[in-house]
C-alpha positions in Angstrom: 0.0 0.0 0.0 1.5 3.3 -1.0 1.7 6.5 1.1 -1.4 8.1 -0.4 -3.4 4.9 0.3 -2.1 4.7 3.9 -3.0 8.4 4.5 -6.5 7.6 3.2 -6.7 4.5 5.4 -5.6 6.5 8.4 -8.3 9.2 7.9 -10.9 6.4 7.3 -9.9 5.0 10.7 -10.5 8.3 12.4 -13.8 9.0 10.5 -15.3 5.5 10.6 -13.8 3.9 13.8 -13.1 6.7 16.2 -15.6 9.4 15.7 -18.7 7.1 15.7 -17.5 5.5 19.0 -17.5 8.7 21.1 -14.0 9.9 20.4 -14.6 13.6 20.2 -11.5 15.3 21.7 -10.0 17.2 18.8 -6.5 16.8 20.1 -6.8 13.0 20.3 -8.3 12.9 16.8 -5.5 15.0 15.5 -2.9 12.8 17.0 -4.5 9.6 15.5 -4.7 11.4 12.2 -1.0 12.3 12.1 0.8 9.1 13.5 1.5 6.5 10.8 0.3 3.3 12.4 1.6 1.2 9.6 5.2 1.9 10.7 4.6 0.2 14.0 3.6 -3.2 12.7 5.5 -5.9 10.8 5.8 -5.6 7.0 3.3 -8.4 6.5 0.7 -6.4 8.5 0.9 -3.0 6.8 -2.1 -3.6 4.6 -4.2 -4.2 7.7 -2.5 -1.7 10.0 -5.8 0.3 10.3 -8.1 -2.7 10.8 -10.5 -2.4 13.8 -8.8 -5.2 15.7 -5.8 -6.0 17.9 -2.7 -6.7 15.8 -0.3 -9.3 17.4 3.4 -8.3 17.4 4.7 -11.5 18.9 6.2 -12.1 22.4 2.9 -11.3 24.1 2.6 -7.8 22.6 0.1 -6.2 20.2 -1.2 -3.0 18.9 -4.6 -2.4 20.7 -7.5 -1.8 18.3 -7.6 1.9 17.4 -11.1 2.6 19.0 -10.2 1.1 22.4 -6.8 2.9 22.5 -8.3 6.2 21.4 -11.1 6.0 24.1 -8.5 5.1 26.8 -6.3 8.0 25.9 -9.3 10.4 25.7 -10.3 9.3 29.2 -6.9 10.4 30.5 -7.6 14.0 29.4 -4.0 14.6 28.7 -2.9 18.3 29.0 -0.1 19.9 27.1 2.1 20.3 30.2 1.5 16.8 31.5 4.4 14.4 32.3 3.2 10.9 31.3 4.2 7.3 31.3 3.1 4.4 29.0 3.5 0.9 30.3 3.9 -2.0 27.8 4.6 0.2 24.8 5.5 -2.6 22.4 6.8 -0.9 19.2 5.7 2.6 20.4 2.5 3.4 18.7 0.6 4.5 21.8 3.7 6.4 22.9 3.7 8.3 19.6 0.1 9.3 20.2 0.8 10.4 23.7 3.8 12.4 22.6 1.5 14.5 20.4 -0.5 15.4 23.5 1.9 15.8 26.4 5.1 17.6 27.2 6.9 14.3 27.8 6.4 10.6 27.7 8.4 7.9 29.4 7.6 4.4 28.0 8.4 1.1 29.7 9.1 -2.2 28.0 10.6 -5.4 29.5 11.9 -6.7 26.2 15.2 -5.1 25.0 14.4 -5.7 21.3 11.1 -3.8 21.6 12.8 -1.0 23.6 15.3 -0.6 20.7 12.6 -0.9 18.0 10.2 1.6 19.7 13.0 4.2 20.2 14.1 3.8 16.6 10.5 4.4 15.3 9.9 7.3 17.6 13.1 9.0 16.5 12.1 8.4 12.9 8.8 10.2 13.2 10.2 13.1 15.2 8.7 12.3 18.6 11.7 13.8 20.5 9.7 14.3 23.7 9.4 10.5 24.2 11.9 8.0 25.6 11.7 4.2 26.0 13.3 2.4 28.9 13.8 -1.2 29.9 12.0 -2.2 33.1 9.5 -4.7 34.4 6.1 -3.5 33.5 4.7 -3.9 37.0 7.5 -1.6 38.3 6.9 1.3 36.0 9.8 3.8 36.1 10.0 5.7 39.4 13.2 7.5 38.5 11.3 9.9 36.2 8.1 10.1 38.2 5.7 11.1 39.5 3.4 11.2 36.4 0.3 13.2 35.7 -1.1 10.5 33.4 -0.2 6.8 33.0 -1.4 4.6 30.2 -1.1 0.8 30.6 -1.3 -0.3 27.0 -3.1 -3.6 27.6 -5.3 -5.4 30.1 -4.4 -6.2 33.7 -5.5 -8.9 36.1 -4.3 -6.9 39.1 -3.0 -3.3 39.6 0.2 -2.9 41.6 0.3 -0.3 44.3 3.8 0.5 43.2 2.5 1.6 39.8 -0.3 3.6 41.2 2.1 5.2 43.7 3.9 6.9 40.7 1.0 9.1 40.1 0.9 12.8 41.1 -1.7 13.7 43.8 -4.2 14.5 41.0 -2.9 12.0 38.5 -4.9 9.2 36.8 -4.1 5.9 35.3 -6.1 4.1 32.6 -6.0 0.4 31.7 -8.4 -2.5 30.9 -9.5 -4.4 34.0 -9.8 -8.2 33.5 -9.4 -9.9 36.9 -9.5 -13.6 37.7 -9.2 -14.7 34.0 -12.5 -13.1 33.1 -13.5 -13.4 29.4 -14.4 -9.8 29.1 -12.8 -6.6 30.3 -13.7 -3.0 31.4 -11.6 0.0 30.5 -11.1 1.7 33.8 -9.6 4.9 35.3 -7.7 4.7 38.6 -7.4 7.9 40.8 -6.5 8.8 44.3 -9.2 9.0 47.0 -7.6 10.0 50.3 -4.9 7.5 51.1 -6.1 4.8 48.7 -7.1 4.5 45.0 -10.5 4.0 43.4 -11.3 2.4 40.0 -14.0 4.0 37.8 -15.4 1.8 35.0 -15.5 3.5 31.6 -16.6 1.1 28.9 -16.4 -2.6 27.9 -13.2 -3.6 26.1 -11.8 -7.0 25.3 -8.1 -6.9 24.8 -5.4 -9.4 25.9 -3.9 -9.4 29.4 -0.2 -8.8 29.8 1.5 -11.9 31.1 3.2 -9.6 33.7 -0.2 -8.6 35.0 -1.7 -12.1 35.4 -2.1 -13.0 39.1 0.2 -15.8 40.2 -1.2 -18.8 42.2 -1.9 -17.7 45.7 -1.9 -14.0 44.8 -3.8 -11.9 47.2 -5.6 -8.7 46.0 
């Protein structure tokens, strides 16, 4: 597919997948209109880069379907001066979107090959306010925190206090909640309430759970 066709496919994604599904934030729509999703998938997937589905990248990573990712990012209400973190960035597509909305993005990946690939792609598209670091996903990256907004770019079976603790006092985190191996999921927003955190349900979303966020046998919530 040539560049003209890819541009048309990207606009079609925005007009036919995002807008009809309650993605109305003009900044979010502009970010999705400008980032070339086809660069963040394998060569054999470029013709389906804008399909309304999760695209597997191997090694337990994927690109979340555009509508779900857009609604999650919209729920974060990212401001231009926000310091943000993306957990489980894979090849960096969600990071590239966030880089168009926030002043800075730190992205976390546990696989060195993906860290290198994501950083390469982000440099190639000029996202110079984003950096990718190697870390366990459940650990986040405290060194650059706290963060105003955190995007966990996948589903979770539990939410570590260590990750939530990297939010600023008024910060929020969004992910898809799929506890106890549930077949469905709920995109959710975590925020502080006094000395604890509360989870607010947003919309139904069925995306894969990160292996790192699957409760181990005997795990206590």
